[in-house]
NUVEX-969777 format. One record per residue: x, y, z of N, C-alpha, C in turn. Coordinates in steps of 0.02 Angstrom, whole numbers, padded with zeros to 5 digits, always signed. Atoms other than C-alpha are relative to their C-alpha. Layout:
<kenus>
XYZXYZXYZ...
</kenus>
This chain:
<kenus>
+00045-00064-00002-00001+00002+00000+00046+00059-00003-00036-00064+00003+00061+00176-00041-00043+00054+00018+00041-00054-00030+00004+00340+00036+00024+00066-00036-00020-00065+00031+00001+00504-00066+00005+00050+00062-00005-00044-00054+00058+00640+00055-00066+00045+00008+00060-00032-00018-00088+00726+00143+00004+00077-00010-00013-00075+00013-00010+00901+00121+00060+00010-00045-00049-00020+00046+00086+00964-00025+00009+00073-00009-00012-00067+00009+00161+01136-00028+00000+00023-00076-00003-00021+00075+00169+01248-00185+00071-00007-00026-00066-00005+00021+00361+01247-00193+00038-00058+00022-00048+00050-00029+00497+01122-00183+00047+00030+00057-00039-00025-00058+00618+01132-00033+00056-00042+00010-00058+00036-00023+00769+01063+00055-00012-00029+00064-00003+00025-00065+00785+00947+00199+00059-00049+00010-00063+00033-00006+00940+00875+00271-00011-00077+00021+00006+00066-00019+00968+00687+00307-00014-00004+00077+00008+00003-00075+00978+00719+00495-00076+00018+00015+00071-00014-00014+00803+00806+00492-00045-00059-00031+00035+00051+00028+00744+00671+00378-00013-00068+00038-00005+00066-00040+00789+00532+00495-00061-00009+00040+00061+00001-00046+00643+00578+00608-00063-00031-00036+00062+00023+00043+00516+00538+00468+00007-00063-00038-00004+00063+00037+00584+00378+00399-00004-00060+00048+00019+00048-00049+00498+00253+00508+00002-00073-00029+00005+00064+00026+00496+00067+00496-00064-00009-00038+00063+00007+00034+00314+00079+00443+00000+00031-00070-00008-00029+00067+00362+00198+00297+00040-00050-00042-00042+00041+00041+00498+00080+00240-00036-00064-00019+00040+00056+00014+00372-00064+00246-00063+00015-00042+00056-00019+00042+00239+00035+00149-00062+00001+00042+00059-00002-00040+00121+00039+00298-00019+00065+00032+00016-00065-00030+00134+00216+00354+00018+00062-00047-00009-00061+00040+00126+00392+00276+00060+00040+00035-00036-00044-00029+00250+00524+00306-00040+00060+00027+00038-00051-00031+00189+00658+00429+00019+00070-00041-00022-00047+00043+00194+00790+00290-00002+00069+00026-00001-00064-00030+00144+00942+00384+00053+00019+00037-00055-00005-00039+00275+00919+00511+00064+00002-00040-00059+00007+00039+00405+00875+00380+00009+00071-00037-00002-00066+00035+00363+01038+00283+00016+00059+00044-00018-00048-00047+00386+01139+00433+00075+00006+00014-00070+00010-00012+00558+01072+00455+00039+00016-00063-00038-00010+00066+00606+01098+00269+00021+00067-00005-00019-00070+00018+00702+01248+00206-00035+00016-00072+00029-00027+00059+00608+01348+00079+00049+00016-00057-00041-00023+00058+00679+01382-00097-00030+00065-00026+00019-00066+00022+00663+01549-00187-00069-00006-00035+00068-00010+00030+00477+01598-00236+00002+00022-00077+00002-00030+00072+00536+01681-00402+00034-00045-00052-00034+00047+00043+00612+01523-00480-00055-00045-00029+00049+00034+00030+00490+01452-00604+00008-00076-00003-00015+00073+00005+00572+01283-00599-00022-00037+00063+00009+00026-00071+00524+01253-00413-00072-00017+00014+00069+00017-00015+00337+01224-00433-00009-00073+00011+00008+00070-00019+00293+01067-00347-00047-00040-00040+00054+00038+00038+00136+01023-00447+00021-00026-00063-00019+00030+00066+00223+00994-00609+00043-00064+00013-00034+00067-00019+00339+00864-00531-00049-00050+00019+00048+00046-00027+00197+00785-00436-00044-00031-00055+00041+00022+00055+00086+00772-00588+00042-00052-00044-00043+00045+00036+00230+00687-00682+00006-00069+00034-00009+00059-00035+00252+00563-00544-00063-00043+00004+00061+00030+00003+00070+00525-00534-00019-00034-00071+00005+00025+00069+00070+00498-00725+00036-00068-00001-00043+00063+00002+00211+00372-00705-00035-00061+00038+00030+00048-00039+00120+00273-00570-00062-00025-00035+00059+00026+00036-00038+00267-00670+00016-00037-00070-00022+00027+00064+00041+00227-00836+00026-00071+00011-00034+00065+00000+00143+00081-00771-00025-00042+00059+00026+00040-00058+00027+00015-00629-00007-00070-00014+00010+00076+00019+00003-00149-00723+00060-00031-00023-00065+00032+00014+00189-00176-00756+00042+00003+00058-00054+00003-00052+00346-00203-00656+00022+00075+00006-00013-00078-00013+00386-00031-00576+00069+00019-00031-00059-00021+00026+00560-00043-00645-00004+00034-00073+00010-00033+00061+00490-00004-00817-00008+00075-00002+00009-00075-00007+00447+00172-00754+00061+00041-00007-00062-00035-00001+00631+00222-00746+00010+00032-00065-00017-00025+00064+00654+00239-00928-00045+00060-00028+00045-00052+00018+00500+00348-00946+00006+00060+00044-00001-00057-00042+00518+00454-00796+00069+00037-00005-00069-00036-00004+00708+00495-00807+00000+00059-00043-00005-00062+00041+00703+00608-00955-00046+00052+00012+00053-00047-00014+00543+00693-00909+00011+00033+00065-00021-00030-00062+00604+00725-00732+00055+00052-00013-00064-00045+00019+00769+00802-00802-00030+00061-00030+00027-00054+00035+00668+00908-00921-00042+00049+00036+00046-00043-00039+00545+00970-00795+00038+00041+00049-00038-00033-00056+00671+01016-00658+00050+00048-00033-00052-00042+00035+00803+01094-00774+00050+00029+00050-00056-00017-00052+00942+01095-00641+00062+00001-00036-00068+00011+00016+01122+01129-00662+00033-00056+00037-00040+00059-00041+01244+00993-00605+00012+00023+00073-00014-00025-00070+01288+01102-00455-00065-00006+00040+00066+00005-00041+01106+01116-00403-00016-00073+00009+00020+00073-00007+01080+00926-00436+00046-00034+00052-00048+00033-00048+01228+00890-00320-00021+00016+00074+00032-00016-00066+01125+00962-00173-00045-00056+00023+00029+00063-00019+01080+00806-00083-00068+00013+00042+00063-00019-00032+00946+00899+00022-00061+00008-00043+00055-00009+00047+00844+00933-00130-00032-00069-00013+00028+00064+00021+00823+00747-00176-00032-00032+00061+00029+00026-00060+00790+00701+00005-00073+00026+00014+00063-00032-00001+00646+00822-00002-00045-00032-00048+00040+00025+00053+00585+00755-00166-00026-00071+00026+00020+00070-00019+00579+00575-00092-00052+00003+00061+00044+00001-00058+00495+00622+00075-00055+00053-00002+00055-00051+00005+00402+00786+00042-00040+00003-00065+00037+00000+00061+00343+00763-00135-00028-00064-00016+00025+00069+00023+00327+00576-00174+00022-00061+00040-00019+00066-00036+00361+00448-00033-00035-00054-00029+00038+00055+00029+00223+00347-00112+00031-00033-00060-00036+00023+00055+00319+00336-00270+00060-00046+00013-00058+00039-00017+00476+00282-00183-00021-00071+00022+00022+00069-00024+00379+00140-00095-00027-00041-00064+00026+00029+00056+00287+00097-00259+00053-00031-00042-00058+00023+00048+00450+00083-00356+00047-00048+00036-00053+00032-00031+00563+00007-00228-00016-00052+00056+00019+00048-00047+00463-00099-00108+00014-00076-00022-00019+00063+00019+00537-00274-00111-00055-00048+00016+00052+00046-00017+00433-00431-00106+00011-00030+00071-00006+00023-00070+00397-00500+00068+00040-00068+00000-00033+00063-00008+00512-00637+00127-00043-00055+00032+00040+00056-00030+00450-00808+00183-00018+00008+00074+00008-00007-00070+00469-00763+00362-00030+00072+00023+00023-00072-00014+00386-00586+00349-00060+00012-00038+00062-00022+00032+00221-00510+00301+00007+00059-00046-00008-00063+00032+00295-00351+00232+00065+00000-00043-00056-00019+00034+00417-00305+00096+00030+00063+00031-00036-00059-00030+00540-00163+00127+00030+00038-00049-00032-00050+00046+00612-00010+00041+00070+00004+00035-00066-00015-00030+00800+00010+00072+00000+00075+00015-00001-00064-00027+00831+00170+00172+00035+00046-00055-00037-00046+00046+00951+00238+00037-00043+00018-00059+00047-00023+00055+00806+00250-00086-00026+00070+00017+00021-00063-00019+00757+00398+00019+00051+00054+00017-00055-00047-00017+00923+00470+00077+00064-00021-00022-00068+00025+00016+01063+00379-00009+00034+00038-00057-00042-00030+00046+01194+00431-00132-00038+00006-00067+00035-00009+00064+01148+00486-00311-00013-00061-00041+00005+00062+00041+01173+00312-00381-00054-00044+00033+00046+00039-00031+01042+00245-00257-00069+00034+00011+00058-00036-00018+00921+00380-00211-00055+00003-00057+00053+00011+00048+00756+00364-00306+00000+00047-00055+00005-00050+00051+00752+00526-00398+00062+00024-00020-00069-00023+00022+00934+00581-00399+00029-00046-00056-00022+00046+00049+00974+00422-00495-00027+00003-00067+00035-00010+00060+00848+00455-00624+00029+00063-00038-00027-00069+00029+00906+00641-00648+00069-00010-00028-00065+00008+00020+01086+00594-00657+00009-00048-00060-00006+00042+00058+01059+00455-00780-00023+00039-00061+00024-00043+00060+00964+00572-00897+00055+00049-00024-00048-00049+00010+01101+00701-00874+00062-00032-00035-00058+00031+00019+01246+00582-00905-00005-00038-00063+00004+00040+00063+01176+00481-01048-00034+00041-00055+00033-00034+00056+01084+00613-01148+00059+00023-00046-00047-00026+00056+01168+00675-01313-00028+00069-00017+00020-00064+00015+01141+00858-01311-00072+00005+00021+00072-00011-00015+00949+00882-01326-00032-00072-00003+00030+00065+00014+00922+00698-01367+00004-00049+00062+00005+00047-00054+00862+00583-01225+00000-00071-00011+00012+00071+00017+00854+00423-01320+00058-00042+00030-00047+00044-00034+01019+00357-01254-00009-00012+00073+00014+00005-00071+00966+00391-01079-00063-00052+00004+00049+00053-00006+00809+00287-01108+00029-00068-00007-00029+00067+00010+00909+00141-01173+00037-00023+00070-00047+00009-00057+01026+00157-01018-00054-00018+00057+00044+00003-00052+00879+00171-00897-00047-00068-00006+00040+00059+00013+00791+00018-00977+00036-00061+00020-00039+00059-00028+00929-00095-00910+00021+00016+00072-00009-00017-00073+00935-00095-00718+00076-00014+00012-00070+00013-00015+01112-00168-00722+00046+00061-00027-00041-00054+00024+01180-00027-00830-00015+00060+00042+00015-00060-00049+01087+00106-00724+00031-00008+00067-00035+00015-00067+01151+00024-00558+00069+00005-00007-00071-00001+00003+01327+00006-00617+00033+00057-00023-00037-00061+00031+01366+00148-00725+00003+00064+00047-00001-00058-00038+01312+00283-00605+00048+00001+00056-00053+00003-00052+01443+00225-00481+00068+00018-00028-00062-00012+00030+01583+00256-00603+00019+00074-00017-00020-00070+00018+01679+00418-00628+00004+00006-00075-00015-00002+00077+01718+00373-00811-00068+00019-00034+00059-00017+00035+01533+00395-00852-00015+00077-00006+00003-00069+00013+01552+00579-00833+00028+00024-00070-00027-00017+00066+01643+00577-01001-00056-00028-00050+00055+00019+00041+01502+00581-01130+00010-00049-00052-00010+00057+00047+01575+00478-01265+00005-00069+00029-00002+00066-00035+01609+00340-01141-00074-00024+00014+00072+00012-00018+01422+00344-01082-00033-00020-00068+00036+00015+00063+01359+00345-01269+00033-00064-00032-00032+00060+00027+01483+00204-01318-00036-00061+00037+00028+00048-00041+01412+00097-01179-00073-00017-00026+00069+00013+00031+01231+00121-01246+00006-00024-00068-00005+00030+00065+01287+00088-01423+00012-00075+00001-00016+00075-00003+01354-00086-01369-00064-00037+00025+00069+00032-00019+01180-00119-01288-00044-00004-00060+00048-00002+00060+01090-00060-01446+00011-00057-00052-00021+00045+00051+01196-00173-01558-00002-00071+00024+00009+00069-00022+01170-00324-01451+00064-00032+00027-00067+00029-00015+01353-00344-01405-00006-00020+00078+00014+00021-00067+01300-00345-01221-00078-00002+00008+00073+00010-00006+01125-00407-01175-00021-00011+00073+00022+00026-00064+01113-00492-01006+00033+00047+00062-00027-00027-00052+01145-00419-00836+00073-00005+00018-00067+00016-00011+01302-00513-00811+00051+00031-00051-00043-00029+00047+01370-00449-00972+00006+00077+00005-00006-00070-00017+01333-00269-00931+00047+00015+00054-00047-00007-00060+01417-00285-00764+00072-00018-00017-00069+00013+00022+01569-00364-00845+00030+00056-00043-00017-00057+00047+01575-00225-00979+00020+00061+00042-00011-00058-00035+01563-00085-00854+00063-00008+00043-00059+00017-00045+01693-00166-00738+00065+00008-00041-00056-00002+00040+01815-00188-00881+00014+00073-00027-00009-00067+00029+01793-00011-00950+00028+00045+00057-00023-00036-00059+01817+00062-00775+00074-00016+00021-00069+00020-00013+01976-00044-00744+00049+00031-00049-00044-00025+00055+02049+00008-00911+00019+00071+00008-00011-00075-00012+02024+00194-00865+00058+00012+00041-00052-00015-00046+02160+00181-00736+00066+00009-00039-00060-00005+00039+02290+00166-00878-00012+00035-00065+00017-00033+00067+02200+00238-01031-00050+00058+00010+00042-00061-00012+02127+00415-01032-00047+00008-00060+00046+00000+00055+01966+00405-01132-00013+00073-00027+00010-00066+00019+01947+00593-01135+00054+00029-00048-00054-00018+00045+02116+00602-01231-00009-00031-00064+00003+00037+00065+02092+00467-01359-00070+00012-00037+00066-00017+00030+01905+00515-01386-00030+00063+00027+00021-00059-00034+01886+00695-01336-00074+00020-00014+00069-00031+00009+01708+00767-01311+00002+00069-00029+00002-00076+00022+01655+00927-01394-00008+00047+00059+00007-00051-00052+01658+01087-01290-00074+00009+00017+00067-00006-00020+01499+01104-01193-00019+00074-00001+00029-00069+00007+01391+01262-01226-00036+00024+00058+00030-00020-00058+01356+01345-01065-00061+00046-00012+00058-00045+00018+01241+01472-01151-00062-00037-00015+00066+00044+00013+01124+01336-01215-00032-00022+00056+00031+00021-00062+01101+01266-01046-00035+00053+00035+00028-00060-00030+01069+01441-00975-00064+00017-00028+00060-00021+00038+00940+01478-01109-00057-00056+00020+00046+00049-00016+00853+01310-01074-00032+00005+00069+00021-00014-00074+00847+01342-00883-00047+00060+00001+00042-00065+00000+00780+01520-00915-00068-00008-00024+00065+00017+00026+00637+01447-01015-00044-00039+00042+00044+00045-00039+00573+01339-00878-00067+00022+00025+00064-00035-00027+00444+01456-00808-00058+00003-00050+00051-00002+00053+00354+01468-00976-00006-00064-00037+00004+00066+00041+00380+01289-01036-00062-00039+00013+00059+00044-00007+00237+01170-01064+00022-00052+00039-00017+00068-00035+00224+01013-00955+00037-00049-00047-00034+00044+00040+00341+00885-01010-00046-00057-00037+00040+00045+00037+00263+00778-01150-00005-00069+00025+00006+00065-00030+00189+00614-01097+00006-00057-00051+00000+00051+00057+00183+00521-01269+00057-00006-00043-00058-00003+00041+00344+00571-01348+00055+00029+00051-00051-00024-00038+00515+00615-01277+00005+00080-00003-00012-00076-00002+00551+00793-01216+00070+00013-00034-00061-00024+00025+00700+00893-01282+00042+00031+00055-00041-00036-00045+00847+00941-01175+00031+00064-00028-00030-00066+00029+00957+01095-01196+00032-00009-00070-00029+00010+00067+01022+01129-01374+00070+00009+00002-00076+00003-00002+01199+01084-01336+00019-00042-00062-00025+00039+00053+01311+01010-01474+00002-00070+00019-00003+00073-00013+01302+00821-01481+00072-00019+00002-00068+00029-00006+01450+00712-01448+00030-00015-00069-00029+00022+00060+01572+00676-01588-00013-00072-00020+00012+00070+00019+01520+00520-01682+00065-00042-00005-00069+00034+00008+01701+00479-01719+00025-00018+00072-00026+00012-00065+01747+00486-01534-00044-00058+00032+00036+00057-00026+01599+00372-01487+00016-00067-00031-00011+00063+00036+01634+00245-01624+00070-00025+00022-00066+00020-00022+01816+00242-01571-00003-00039+00068+00007+00030-00062+01767+00197-01396-00042-00065-00002+00039+00062+00009+01633+00070-01457+00050-00059-00018-00044+00050+00020+01769-00026-01545+00050-00024+00057-00043+00021-00056+01884-00018-01399-00029-00041+00060+00035+00035-00052+01755-00066-01275-00021-00069-00018+00016+00067+00023+01704-00209-01379+00056-00053+00009-00064+00045-00012+01884-00280-01371+00004-00013+00073-00007+00013-00070+01884-00256-01184-00048-00052+00021+00059+00043-00018+01718-00350-01170+00018-00071-00024-00016+00073+00023+01780-00498-01277+00046-00030+00045-00052+00034-00048+01920-00526-01148-00027+00004+00072+00021-00005-00072+01813-00490-00993-00023-00066+00027+00033+00050-00036+01763-00614-00867-00076+00008+00014+00071-00002-00004+01578-00645-00884-00023-00065+00040+00022+00060-00042+01507-00758-00744-00048-00040-00045+00044+00043+00034+01427-00905-00829+00011-00008-00072-00012+00011+00079+01504-00881-01006+00047-00050-00007-00047+00053+00021+01587-01026-01081+00055+00026-00047-00057-00022+00043+01745-01016-01182-00026+00015-00077+00031-00014+00069+01628-01018-01343-00040+00064-00001+00033-00066-00001+01553-00851-01286-00068-00004+00025+00070+00003-00019+01376-00921-01232+00000-00003+00077+00011+00000-00073+01303-00908-01056-00045-00065+00016
</kenus>
């Protein structure tokens, strides 16, 4: 069972992990209790009223749509749909997205019901309740429910094109593995990983994990940004995109939104890494793979 917050303020806010701890009960983690939203909002730190990006209703409407659209499917399927739309709706800079208190408020003050719906585990044989891991509310960006989606959309998008992010978010092993790696901050690296998925070079979770491990290990001796440099990012395009947030229409539901009009990554750089990563993967240890290449 999930509970929509009884009180939702007009604006997004910040709340620290220390403050949040008071509201993360065993009942919440088991999906049996709601967050005391009135008390939580009193403890939260308000954000500026003049920033059009911080309207809570647009984010909440998007989350409601995700739960409605995917109510009859596995909740994991919602990641690929929600990630680009959350990114396009919030229009944050990377510095703003690094503010952990923002995501903690998103999880507790905006949509604790989504966190439970998306991450509640199946009950174990000796228990009547499933459980949500605490780090889905207050964890690092690779674990926290909404931070992981925003960062996945940011790191895997190709300029305004969110399609690579959809592919990455459609594979839980890629989403869970890649976000923990520093090398994923290099855009041609991120896009090359997606290309290998699209081409069927890697398909299973074991293969994805083996690929990301091999790519990360090789980065210790090979500088990907030197052999496959990214194009210079256009800060003005991002600023213009952010400035248009207040007058932007709600993120489209039936087709992908568009990100900032930044230049796309070099195809040559991406293809160079695709070839290199394919060679790394051919030599990687994949659990269960025989010498003939099958699992």
